[in-house]
Each structure stands twice: as C-alpha cells, then as structure tokens.
N, C-alpha and C positions, 0 to 999 in steps of 0.2 A: 722542779720535777719531783722533789721529795714531798712537797705539799700536795701535788697532784696524786701521788701514790697513797698518801695518807688519807686524803678525801675518798679515793676509790676504795681503799680498804674499809673505811667507815661505812660506805654504801653497801659493800659486800657483807659486812657484819650485820647490818640491818636486815638485808635480804635473808641471811642465814637465820636470824632470830625469828623473822616472820614465817619462814618456811617451817621452822621447828614448832612454833605456836600452832600453825595451821594443822600440821601432822598430829601433834599431841591432842588437839581438840577433836579431830576426826577419830583418832584411835580410842580416846577416852569415851566417846559418845557411842561408838559402834553402831552407826547408822540410825541412831535415834536422837537426832539433834533437836534441841529445843529451839524455838523461834529466835531466842537471843544468840544461840550458838550459830545458827544459819546466818544471821545478820553479821556476826563477827567474822565468819568465814568469807562472806562477800566483801566485807571491808578489808580483810587481809589480802584477798585477791586483787583488789583495786590498788592497795598500797604497794603490793609486790610489782604490779604492772608499772606503777609510777617510779619505783626504785630502778627497775630494769631499764626503763626509758631514760631516766636521768643518767645512768651508767653509760648507755649507748651514746647519748648526747655528748658526755664528757670525753669518751674515747674518740668519737668522730672529730670533735674540735681539736683534740690533741694531735690526731693523725694529720689534720690539715693546718697545723701550726697556728691554731687559734687558742685562745685562753679557755681551758676547760672550766675555769671558775665562773664563766658567764653562763653555763648551763643552769637551767632552773627546772624545778618540779613543775610539770605541766598539770593542768586541771584533770580530774578524773574523767570528766566528760570527753576530753580530747583523747586521752590515753586509752580509754575503753572503746573508742571509736576506731582504733587501728585495726587493720586486718591482720590476722595471724598467719 
C-alpha cells in the first residue's frame, strides 16, 4: 500500500509541475504565444491527460483489488480520443 501511495504521489507531483509550467507559459506570453509555445502547450495538455488517465487507472485497479502497478500510460491517440 505504501508503494501505491508513493507512486500516486509521484503522479500527482508530475501533474502539478505540468500545470504550473502551462500556467507560467500562458501568463508570461499574455496571449501572444509563439508557435513553439503553442506547440508546448498542446504537448502539456496531452501529457496532463495521460497523467490523469494513469491516475484513474491506478485508483480503479486498487478499488477492485487489482494491482495498481499494472496500470500503464496509454498512447496520446487513445487518451485524446476520450470524451470529456
């Protein structure tokens, strides 16, 4: 259980870092994003979706007495196809 909490905390720290980077990028650019900045924001959005998906997978496996360690990052094409 401690390993599960440690891995979950690691995912949450990664999410926090990505959100901070995205926010800082948007604030610094004040609506005048360069093509590189827009590309980075899109990449951040995809990575955030993958992190949230991984966290949900781990929690669902834990809830149903399965090994959360078997959860894996899904491809961007799959995660981005989910309906919100």
